[in-house]
C-alpha angles and dihedrals in degrees: 000000000000117000117195123189114198112191134177114234137021126275108241103168116091094216091055092047089052093050091049090049091051094051091043088056093046093048093051091084092056107036146354105267126199123181117198121190118199121194117261124226120238110257115198118220112266093015113178119246095255091056091047089052090052092049093048089049093052091048090047092055089057092047096047091057089068099048117103116219093234095049126112105234122215115183121197108229133164090228094045126109116290115224133187117239088256092053092048089051089049091050093051091046092049091051089053093048089050089056097255101152098176125054121177123197115196125203115190130212128266094293098041137249129324123242090250088067098035092057090057093053118118092186132016112213127193124192093191144333085253122094118243129190106262090232091057091043089065090061092045091049094049091049091052093047088051091048089050093056091047089053092046091052091044091238124151116264105085108098 
C-alpha cells in the first residue's frame, strides 16, 4: 500500500523534522510513504471571510495537483469523524483488503481546506475538536498511521 500525506506548509522546527524522519523510517517496513508539502499562503490576522476563502482556494489548487484519480482521499477536518486507533487501523486494513493501493491523507493550512479538496474527500477524519498546529498534526498523523500498521500486524506497541 502507498500512503501519501499532502500537507500545506513547510516544517521549520528541527524537532518536528526529526520526529517525521523517525516515523517515516518506521513506516518503511509497512508501506510506501510519500510526504508532499505544498506552499501555504500568507493569511493576515483578522482576515475577512472572502479573503480566507480565496486563500483556501489557492492552497486547494496546489493540493489537488498531487491527488491521483484512483486514490482514496482522507481529509483531516475538525468536524470529521473521530476514530479510535483500533478503528483507524481497521479502516486502513479494510481499504487494503478491498484492493485500494493508494491512500492520501490531506492536512490543510492554518485556516483549513478549500472546497476543491473537501469535495474530493472519501472520508473526513477528525483527531479532536481541539485545534492543532498543522506542522504538529503531521507528526501526530504519522504516529497514528504507524500505530495502525502495528495493530494490523498484531505487533506490540499499542497500549
